Wavefront OBJ file of the C-alpha trace (Angstrom):
o trace
v 5.765 30.003 -3.651
v 4.960 25.860 -3.215
v 6.748 23.786 -1.449
v 6.009 20.273 0.222
v 6.139 19.702 3.537
v 6.566 16.158 5.023
v 5.313 14.228 7.594
v 6.610 10.428 8.861
v 4.439 7.182 7.872
v 5.739 4.934 11.055
v 5.465 0.978 11.678
v 4.902 1.489 15.593
v 5.267 -2.106 15.682
v 8.941 -1.838 15.097
v 9.266 2.051 15.994
v 10.619 3.711 12.809
v 10.152 5.097 9.737
v 8.810 3.618 6.948
v 8.037 6.511 4.579
v 6.877 10.276 4.291
v 3.554 11.881 3.105
v 4.317 14.976 0.983
v 1.491 17.838 2.041
v 2.060 20.918 -0.580
v 1.404 24.387 0.732
v 1.741 27.652 -0.895
v 3.450 30.447 1.214
v 0.902 33.799 0.809
v -0.526 36.378 3.493
v 2.677 35.865 5.530
v 2.004 31.966 6.442
v 1.723 28.414 4.864
v -1.922 27.345 3.533
v -3.383 24.894 2.080
v -3.352 25.946 -1.832
v -6.661 27.275 -2.424
v -6.668 24.910 -5.598
v -4.748 22.370 -6.604
v -6.088 22.265 -9.948
v -4.756 25.560 -10.222
v -1.159 24.573 -9.768
v 0.594 24.335 -12.897
v 1.897 20.964 -13.844
v 5.109 21.984 -14.407
v 5.460 23.920 -11.376
v 3.947 20.488 -9.227
v 6.642 18.061 -11.478
v 9.325 19.815 -10.064
v 8.994 20.171 -6.745
v 7.921 16.815 -6.578
v 11.139 15.162 -8.479
v 13.341 17.441 -6.639
v 11.628 16.194 -3.195
v 11.627 12.447 -3.940
v 15.316 13.121 -4.925
v 16.137 14.781 -1.502
v 13.988 11.611 -0.060
v 15.319 9.047 -1.431
v 17.982 9.358 0.687
v 16.020 8.870 4.048
v 13.298 6.061 3.043
v 12.375 3.981 0.076
v 8.639 5.667 -0.406
v 6.733 8.426 -0.221
v 3.221 9.298 -0.623
v 1.732 11.802 -2.177
v -2.241 13.505 -3.194
v -3.678 14.517 -6.528
v -6.971 15.624 -7.291
v -8.627 14.217 -10.616
v -7.420 17.018 -12.690
v -4.391 16.106 -11.811
v -3.753 12.322 -12.745
v -5.499 12.885 -15.636
v -2.467 16.001 -17.190
v 0.435 13.978 -18.727
v 2.806 15.828 -17.666
v 2.152 15.533 -13.826
v 1.878 11.211 -14.784
v 5.409 11.668 -16.207
v 6.905 13.001 -13.279
v 5.360 10.529 -10.926
v 6.718 8.272 -12.902
v 10.182 10.568 -12.990
v 10.263 10.735 -9.162
v 10.355 6.575 -8.725
v 13.290 5.798 -10.616
v 15.563 8.990 -8.723
l 1 2 3 4 5 6 7 8 9 10 11 12 13 14 15 16 17 18 19 20 21 22 23 24 25 26 27 28 29 30 31 32 33 34 35 36 37 38 39 40 41 42 43 44 45 46 47 48 49 50 51 52 53 54 55 56 57 58 59 60 61 62 63 64 65 66 67 68 69 70 71 72 73 74 75 76 77 78 79 80 81 82 83 84 85 86 87 88
């Protein structure tokens, strides 16, 4: 099972949340951990989770950060999901 955990990005000058960083974790051995391999996550699964999470966060802030590795950024399905997530 995969899910994104979020942490706020703060503007310390005005003390407000300006965005969120999305950190993907995998549930295994009874706890949430970093995936052993980000490239092993199917692009379809990552895309669906990314879009669903971005929809929820879009009600709160205007920007999110999301980390990808080299293989993921070259995957057309994930690229389309990143584009779709920007329109939610």
